[in-house]
C-alpha positions in Angstrom: -92.3 -115.5 71.3 -94.1 -115.5 75.0 -94.0 -119.4 76.2 -95.4 -121.1 79.4 -92.8 -118.5 81.6 -94.5 -115.3 80.2 -98.2 -117.0 80.3 -97.6 -117.3 84.2 -96.0 -114.0 84.6 -99.4 -112.0 85.2 -97.4 -108.8 84.8 -96.8 -110.0 81.2 -99.6 -108.3 78.7 -102.2 -110.9 78.1 -103.0 -109.1 74.7 -99.3 -110.5 73.4 -100.3 -113.8 74.3 -101.5 -116.4 71.3 -103.3 -120.0 71.5 -103.4 -122.5 69.0 -105.2 -125.7 69.7 -105.7 -128.2 67.2 -108.1 -130.6 66.6 -108.8 -133.3 63.3 -112.5 -133.5 63.6 -114.5 -130.9 65.6 -117.8 -132.2 66.5 -118.6 -130.9 70.0 -115.0 -131.1 71.1 -113.8 -127.6 69.7 -115.4 -126.5 73.1 -112.7 -127.9 74.9 -110.7 -125.1 73.6 -112.8 -122.6 75.8 -111.8 -123.6 79.0 -108.1 -123.6 78.2 -105.6 -121.1 78.5 -107.9 -118.8 80.7 -105.4 -115.5 80.2 -106.0 -115.5 76.4 -109.2 -113.9 75.3 -109.3 -115.0 72.0 -108.4 -119.0 71.0 -107.3 -119.9 67.6 -108.2 -123.6 66.6 -106.6 -125.3 64.0 -108.4 -128.2 61.9 -108.6 -130.0 58.5 -112.0 -130.6 59.0 -114.4 -128.8 56.6 -117.6 -128.2 55.9 -118.4 -126.8 59.6 -122.3 -125.6 59.8 -122.8 -121.7 60.1 -124.6 -122.3 63.1 -121.1 -124.0 64.8 -119.1 -120.9 63.4 -121.6 -118.9 65.1 -121.2 -120.4 68.4 -117.3 -120.5 67.7 -117.5 -116.7 67.4 -119.7 -116.1 70.0 -117.4 -118.2 72.4 -114.4 -116.1 71.0 -112.8 -119.3 69.1 -111.2 -118.5 65.7 -111.3 -121.1 63.5 -107.9 -121.8 61.4 -108.3 -123.7 58.0 -105.6 -123.7 55.4 -106.9 -121.4 52.9 -107.2 -124.3 50.0 -110.1 -125.8 52.2 -112.2 -122.3 52.5 -114.2 -123.0 49.5 -115.0 -126.9 50.5 -118.6 -126.1 51.5 -118.2 -123.0 53.6 -120.7 -120.3 53.0 -119.4 -117.0 51.7 -120.1 -115.6 55.4 -118.2 -118.3 56.9 -115.1 -117.4 54.3 -114.9 -113.9 55.3 -114.8 -114.9 58.9 -112.2 -118.0 58.7 -108.7 -117.3 59.0 -106.0 -119.2 56.6 -102.7 -120.6 58.5 -100.7 -117.6 56.7 -103.2 -115.2 58.4 -102.5 -116.9 62.2 -98.7 -116.7 61.1 -98.8 -113.1 60.3 -100.9 -112.3 63.4 -98.2 -113.9 65.8 -95.4 -111.9 63.8 -97.5 -108.6 64.3 -97.7 -109.4 68.1 -93.7 -110.3 68.1 -92.9 -106.9 66.5 -95.0 -105.4 69.4 -93.3 -107.2 72.0 -91.4 -104.6 74.3 -87.4 -105.9 74.1 -87.3 -106.8 77.7 -90.4 -109.0 78.0 -88.5 -112.2 76.9 -89.4 -115.0 75.0 -87.7 -116.6 72.0 -89.1 -114.8 68.4 -90.6 -117.2 66.4 -89.3 -117.7 62.5 -91.2 -119.7 60.4 -91.7 -120.2 56.7 -94.8 -121.9 54.6 -93.7 -124.6 52.1 
């Protein structure tokens, strides 16, 4: 899995980099993630806070921040449109696995292994 070394190596393909921030409560603090990890276009943000207004999730989409919330919280006050956009933790892990699988062998980094309990 790419780490700090690969992030700072400008020859490393940025589409293989992943960023996951976390916030216990979002309010307006989710915007802090926008200015982090400039090489990464789509940033992921994990929270347990639900619900979040459609205005906020619309703004997150515009700012290229993908909200990651455990699947069991998706029905707690989120509209159907929001639920279609939300990413579960397992969805996020699947995305990371896909990126790892597409990494050339000589790019470095360690493979991330994980299981959901």
